[in-house]
C-alpha positions in Angstrom: 10.8 -13.8 -27.9 7.5 -14.3 -29.7 6.8 -17.5 -31.8 6.7 -15.6 -35.1 10.2 -14.2 -34.5 11.6 -17.6 -33.6 10.0 -19.2 -36.6 11.4 -16.6 -38.9 14.9 -16.9 -37.5 14.8 -20.7 -37.8 13.7 -20.4 -41.5 16.5 -18.1 -42.3 19.0 -20.3 -40.5 17.9 -23.4 -42.4 18.1 -21.5 -45.7 21.6 -20.3 -44.9 22.8 -23.8 -44.0 21.5 -25.2 -47.2 23.4 -22.6 -49.2 26.6 -23.4 -47.3 26.2 -27.1 -48.0 26.6 -26.5 -51.7 24.7 -27.8 -54.7 25.1 -31.0 -56.7 26.9 -31.0 -60.0 24.7 -30.2 -62.9 25.0 -32.4 -66.0 26.2 -30.7 -69.2 24.1 -33.0 -71.3 21.2 -31.0 -72.7 17.8 -32.4 -71.5 15.2 -33.4 -74.0 12.3 -30.9 -74.2 9.2 -32.2 -72.4 6.2 -33.4 -74.5 3.7 -30.7 -75.3 0.7 -31.2 -73.1 -2.8 -30.4 -74.4 -6.4 -31.4 -73.5 -6.4 -34.0 -76.4 -3.5 -36.0 -74.7 -4.5 -35.3 -71.1 -4.9 -39.0 -70.2 -1.9 -40.3 -72.3 0.9 -37.8 -71.9 2.8 -36.3 -69.0 1.8 -38.7 -66.2 4.9 -41.0 -66.6 7.3 -38.2 -67.5 9.7 -36.7 -64.8 9.1 -33.1 -64.0 11.0 -30.4 -65.9 10.2 -26.8 -66.4 9.3 -25.8 -69.9 11.0 -22.6 -71.2 9.2 -20.1 -73.4 10.1 -19.2 -76.9 13.5 -17.4 -77.4 11.7 -14.3 -78.7 8.5 -14.9 -76.8 7.2 -13.5 -73.5 8.2 -15.2 -70.3 5.8 -17.0 -68.0 6.4 -15.2 -64.7 5.1 -15.8 -61.2 3.3 -12.7 -60.0 2.4 -12.1 -56.4 -1.1 -10.9 -57.3 -2.0 -13.9 -59.4 -2.1 -17.7 -58.9 0.5 -19.3 -61.0 -0.4 -21.6 -63.9 2.6 -24.0 -64.1 4.2 -26.8 -62.0 7.3 -26.3 -59.9 9.5 -27.7 -57.1 10.1 -24.7 -54.9 9.6 -23.5 -51.3 8.9 -19.8 -50.4 8.8 -17.9 -47.1 7.0 -14.6 -46.8 7.1 -12.2 -43.8 5.8 -8.7 -43.3 5.5 -6.3 -40.4 3.1 -3.4 -40.5 2.6 -0.5 -38.1 -0.7 1.3 -38.3 -0.2 5.1 -38.2 -3.8 6.2 -38.2 -6.6 5.6 -35.7 -7.0 1.9 -36.4 -7.6 -0.2 -33.3 -4.8 -2.4 -34.4 -1.3 -1.1 -33.6 1.0 -3.7 -35.2 0.5 -6.6 -37.6 3.0 -9.4 -38.2 2.5 -12.2 -40.7 4.6 -15.2 -41.7 3.8 -17.9 -44.2 5.5 -20.8 -45.9 4.7 -22.5 -49.2 6.1 -25.7 -50.5 5.3 -26.8 -54.1 6.3 -30.3 -55.4 5.5 -31.5 -58.9 5.4 -35.3 -59.1 5.5 -35.4 -62.9 4.4 -33.2 -65.9 0.7 -33.3 -65.0 0.2 -33.0 -61.2 1.6 -30.9 -58.3 0.9 -30.8 -54.6 1.3 -27.6 -52.6 1.2 -27.3 -48.8 1.2 -24.0 -46.9 0.8 -22.6 -43.4 0.7 -19.1 -41.9 0.9 -17.4 -38.5 -0.5 -13.9 -37.7 0.0 -11.6 -34.7 -2.1 -8.5 -34.0 -1.2 -6.0 -31.3 -4.2 -3.8 -30.4 -4.0 -0.3 -29.0 -6.0 -1.3 -26.0 -3.2 -3.7 -25.0 -5.1 -6.8 -26.3 -3.0 -9.4 -28.1 -4.4 -11.7 -30.8 -2.7 -14.5 -32.7 -3.8 -17.2 -35.1 -2.5 -19.9 -37.4 -3.9 -21.7 -40.4 -2.8 -24.2 -43.0 -3.9 -25.8 -46.2 -3.1 -27.6 -49.4 -3.7 -27.4 -53.1 -3.7 -30.0 -55.9 -2.9 -28.7 -59.4 -3.5 -30.5 -62.7 -1.6 -29.2 -65.8 -4.2 -29.1 -68.6 -2.1 -27.4 -71.2 1.7 -26.8 -71.3 3.3 -25.7 -74.5 5.8 -22.9 -75.3 3.0 -20.5 -76.0 0.2 -21.6 -73.7 -0.2 -22.9 -70.2 -3.5 -23.7 -68.3 -4.0 -25.4 -65.0 -6.9 -26.6 -62.8 -6.5 -26.2 -59.1 -8.4 -27.6 -56.0 -7.6 -25.9 -52.7 -8.5 -26.4 -49.0 -7.8 -23.7 -46.3 -8.3 -24.5 -42.7 -10.0 -21.9 -40.4 -7.9 -19.4 -38.4 -9.8 -19.8 -35.2 -7.4 -17.6 -33.2 -8.6 -14.7 -35.3 -12.3 -15.6 -35.3 -12.5 -17.6 -38.5 -14.3 -21.0 -37.9 -15.1 -22.1 -41.5 -13.0 -24.4 -43.7 -12.8 -23.0 -47.2 -12.7 -25.3 -50.3 -12.3 -23.8 -53.7 -11.3 -24.5 -57.3 -9.7 -22.3 -59.9 -8.5 -22.2 -63.5 -5.3 -20.2 -64.2 -3.7 -19.5 -67.6 -0.9 -17.9 -69.5 -1.0 -17.2 -73.2 1.9 -15.7 -75.2 0.6 -13.5 -78.1 4.0 -13.0 -79.7 3.3 -15.6 -82.4 0.4 -13.4 -83.6 2.8 -10.7 -84.7 1.7 -8.2 -82.0 5.0 -8.1 -80.0 5.9 -9.8 -76.7 2.4 -9.6 -75.2 0.9 -11.9 -72.6 -2.6 -12.5 -71.4 -2.9 -14.1 -67.9 -6.2 -15.2 -66.6 -7.7 -16.7 -63.5 -11.2 -17.8 -62.5 -12.0 -18.8 -58.9 -15.0 -21.0 -58.0 -15.7 -21.5 -54.2 -17.0 -25.1 -53.5 -18.0 -24.1 -49.9 -19.9 -20.9 -49.0 -18.6 -19.2 -45.9 -19.6 -15.6 -45.6 -16.3 -14.3 -47.1 -16.2 -16.4 -50.3 -17.0 -15.0 -53.8 -16.5 -15.8 -57.5 -13.5 -14.0 -59.0 -12.5 -13.4 -62.6 -9.0 -11.9 -63.3 -7.5 -10.8 -66.6 -4.0 -9.4 -66.8 -2.3 -7.9 -69.9 1.5 -7.7 -69.9 3.8 -6.1 -72.4 7.4 -7.2 -72.3 10.1 -4.8 -73.5 
């Protein structure tokens, strides 16, 4: 059995065992809302406060994680992604398998560390087999965190996937944001933005600006 299948089965087994172990009892005492974080109190607020996720306004738009966008908030989560793809056309690649794991851990209200790794298998039509793995990490600073706005500054490092011919370490930074427009009287509308700035310059890096508009029914 190939390594990617064993890794996937092990991940599913650990997840199932954690669910069978049960969860700790949740206190019924309502938690105090976290302090609003802004640029003006960046050095004085949030660093000594335990992490808690801020909820949006009751009638406002939610701050959602989208697969096509880098998130803008802190979290304590782990995520496993797997996909299998079969090429039906004349591509030289017959099958593709990809597995990755993300772990995000917020230390307080201002900073979060993320670590991740991935494994890729390529089956070629000429019977060649290629496989590669890579890993990396990201440090996120929460610049703004209120019920209507959230902005974060990220620094990320990706190791090269030498098994698939990538030999350059990639270092990049980005700014991500979420802004609820419901308080402007225009309905539950959201603007999400992202700007990527590569700090190293391998051949596949580029500056990217993303702007996403979301209307919530």
